[in-house]
C-alpha positions, 0 to 999 in steps of 0.5 A: 221893854224888849229890844225891837229887831229891825231886819233892814239894819241887821239882816245881811241880805238887805244890804246892797251897794248903790254902785256895782253888784254884790254876790250874797248867799241868801238863807231859806226864808218864809214869807206871807205871799199873794200872787197876781198878774198885770201892770202894778200901776193899774191892776186892782189885784196888786193894790188889793194884795198890798192892802191885804199883806200889811194888816196881817204882817202888823197883826203878827208883829203885835202877836209876837210882842204880846205872846212871845215878848219879841218885838220887830219892825215889820220887814219891807214888802218884796216882790218876785217878778217874771214874764214869758219873755224876759225882755218885758222887763229890760227893753219893752217894759210891758208891764201888762205881761208881768206876773208877780208875787208880793211878799213880807218876810216872817221872822223864824221864831214865828210858827205857822199856828201864829200865822194862821191866827194872825190871818183870822184876826186881821179879818175880824173887822174891815176884812181885806179883799184877798185875805183868803188867799194869803199863804205862808211859803218858804223861798229858797234862793241861795246864791244871788246877785244884788244891787241898790237902785235909788229912783223910779221903778221905770229907771230900772231897765238899764240896771237890769240889762247890765246885771243880766247881760254883763255882770252875770255872764262875765262872772261865770254865772247864769240866772236861775230864778225870778227877779226879786225886788225889796222895797226899802222905801214904802212906795205909797209914801216916798216920791219915785225919785227917792225910792230905795229898792234892792234888785236881786237875781238868783244865780247858779254857776254857768258850768 
């Protein structure tokens, strides 16, 4: 029996303080990705993206264990979020204006051919709606600031406002990439008040 890697326990970039903010250097990482637009609570594309990414991710996990002898816990769902006007996240919270990319990390020992095979295998029965849109892409974020938010997604605004308007400028930084959320809790199963979400913001020096 091989050891099973759990990235939520071993990967430093999945650690964040519940109070305050942490600066972390995130390495380049590869993800299964799907894009969309609009309110995640009502957008059919959002639900279809979740329902597509997980079957591919689990098919890939089983292939890794079977073919490479390397087992792992499927990493958490993650999301990149952005809008033409950043206040759509902090003050207005107008979800209809949000763009997003949902993602699940792919371990570095898995090559592209295995991902391609997993996508094909995931469509063999009960084919997910957006399977043809799944892509493998490298995300380069580098220096980031992050914190652990416990609670409803709708309660993130105050935390993000402190991050954007206090911590980042107060430490000689400026925002340099898309808002990033890591869902340590499965929001399909965990009550809103108990959800654990890492909020991440890529940054660069302001000078």
